[in-house]
C-alpha positions as CSV (number, residue, x, y, z in Angstrom):
1,M,-0.6,0.1,-0.1
2,H,2.9,2.6,0.9
3,W,4.9,1.8,-2.8
4,T,1.2,2.2,-4.5
5,V,0.7,5.7,-2.4
6,L,3.9,6.8,-3.4
7,L,3.2,5.6,-7.0
8,I,0.5,8.7,-6.6
9,S,1.9,11.5,-4.6
10,A,4.5,11.0,-8.0
11,V,2.3,11.4,-10.4
12,L,0.8,15.0,-7.9
13,E,4.0,15.6,-8.5
14,A,3.6,15.7,-11.7
15,V,0.9,17.2,-12.1
16,W,1.9,20.8,-9.2
17,A,5.2,21.3,-11.3
18,T,3.8,21.2,-14.8
19,A,1.3,23.4,-13.0
20,L,3.1,25.9,-11.2
21,G,5.0,26.8,-14.6
22,A,1.3,26.9,-16.7
23,S,0.3,29.2,-14.5
24,E,2.9,31.6,-14.9
25,G,4.1,32.7,-11.7
26,L,1.0,32.2,-10.3
27,S,-0.7,34.5,-11.8
28,R,-3.5,32.8,-13.5
29,P,-6.3,31.4,-11.4
30,G,-6.9,27.7,-12.4
31,P,-3.2,27.0,-12.8
32,T,-2.6,28.6,-9.3
33,V,-5.4,25.8,-7.8
34,L,-4.6,23.3,-9.4
35,F,-0.6,23.8,-8.6
36,F,-1.5,24.0,-4.2
37,T,-4.3,21.3,-4.6
38,A,-1.6,18.7,-6.2
39,L,1.6,20.2,-3.7
40,S,-1.0,19.0,-0.8
41,L,-2.5,15.5,-1.2
42,S,1.2,14.5,-3.0
43,M,3.1,16.0,0.5
44,V,0.3,13.9,2.6
45,G,1.1,11.3,0.4
46,L,4.4,11.5,0.5
47,G,4.5,12.1,4.0
48,Y,2.6,8.0,4.1
49,A,4.1,6.7,2.0
50,M,7.6,7.2,4.9
51,R,5.2,5.2,7.2
52,G,6.3,1.7,5.5
53,I,9.4,3.2,3.3
54,P,12.6,4.2,4.6
55,I,12.7,8.3,3.8
56,G,16.5,7.9,1.1
57,T,14.6,5.5,-0.7
58,A,10.1,7.0,-0.9
59,Y,11.9,10.7,-1.1
60,A,14.2,9.5,-4.5
61,V,11.5,7.8,-6.0
62,W,8.8,10.7,-5.9
63,T,11.5,12.8,-7.2
64,G,12.5,10.3,-10.2
65,V,8.8,9.8,-11.1
66,G,8.3,12.6,-10.6
67,A,10.9,14.3,-12.5
68,V,10.7,11.5,-15.6
69,L,6.4,12.0,-16.2
70,T,8.0,15.5,-16.7
71,V,9.4,15.6,-18.6
72,A,7.6,13.1,-20.5
73,Y,4.2,15.8,-20.6
74,A,6.8,18.7,-21.4
75,V,6.8,16.9,-24.6
76,A,4.1,15.3,-25.1
77,F,2.2,17.9,-24.8
78,T,4.5,21.7,-24.7
79,G,7.1,20.9,-27.7
80,E,9.9,20.0,-24.8
81,A,12.6,19.0,-27.6
82,A,13.2,15.1,-26.7
83,G,16.5,13.8,-28.3
84,L,18.1,10.4,-27.9
85,L,20.4,11.5,-24.5
86,K,17.6,12.8,-22.4
87,V,15.3,9.7,-23.0
88,L,17.8,7.1,-22.1
89,F,18.5,9.7,-19.0
90,L,15.3,9.6,-18.0
91,V,15.1,5.7,-18.3
92,G,18.3,5.4,-16.5
93,I,16.4,7.2,-13.7
94,I,12.8,5.0,-14.3
95,G,15.5,2.0,-13.9
96,C,16.9,3.3,-10.2
97,V,13.9,3.4,-8.8
98,I,12.6,-0.3,-10.4
99,G,16.4,-1.2,-8.5
100,L,15.3,1.1,-5.5
101,K,11.8,-0.7,-5.4
102,V,13.9,-4.5,-5.7
103,V,16.6,-2.9,-2.9
104,D,13.5,-1.7,-0.8
105,S,11.5,-5.1,-0.5
106,K,14.5,-7.3,0.2
107,Q,15.0,-5.0,3.3
108,P,13.9,-6.0,6.6
109,T,10.6,-2.8,7.3
110,R,11.0,-0.9,10.0
111,E,7.7,-2.7,12.1
112,R,9.6,-5.9,11.2
113,Q,12.8,-4.8,12.6
114,H,11.1,-3.9,16.0
115,N,9.9,-7.5,16.7
116,V,13.1,-9.1,16.5
117,P,14.3,-10.8,19.2
118,E,17.6,-9.5,20.8
119,A,20.0,-12.8,21.9
120,G,18.7,-14.3,25.1
121,R,16.1,-12.1,24.9
122,P,11.9,-14.1,24.7
123,P,10.2,-12.5,21.2
124,L,8.1,-10.4,22.4
C-alpha cells in the first residue's frame, strides 16, 4: 500500500510541477489552484508512504518518477525537445527507481525490525 501511495504522490508531483509552470508565477487562477491542490495531496501521500518506506528511498522514488513524468508531459504536450540522450537518461532514472524498489523489498521494514528479538531475549 505504501508503494502505491508513493507512486500516486509522484504523479501528483508531476501535476503540481506542470501546473506551477502553467500558472505563470501563480498569476493564473486555474493552474494556481491545481498547483496548490496537487502539491498538498502529493505531500500528504509522500508523508504516508514514508511510514513504511525508508525516507531516502521514498524521496528518491518520488522525485525521480515525478521528474520523468514532468519531462514526458513537456515533450508530449509543450514541444520540449526529446533527444536520444534525454530519453536514455530518463530511462536510467526509471531503472534506478525499479532498483530501489527491488532493494527495499529485500530489506526488513521498520515493523519487522521491531519484532526481531535481541539475542538471549524472548520475543514479545
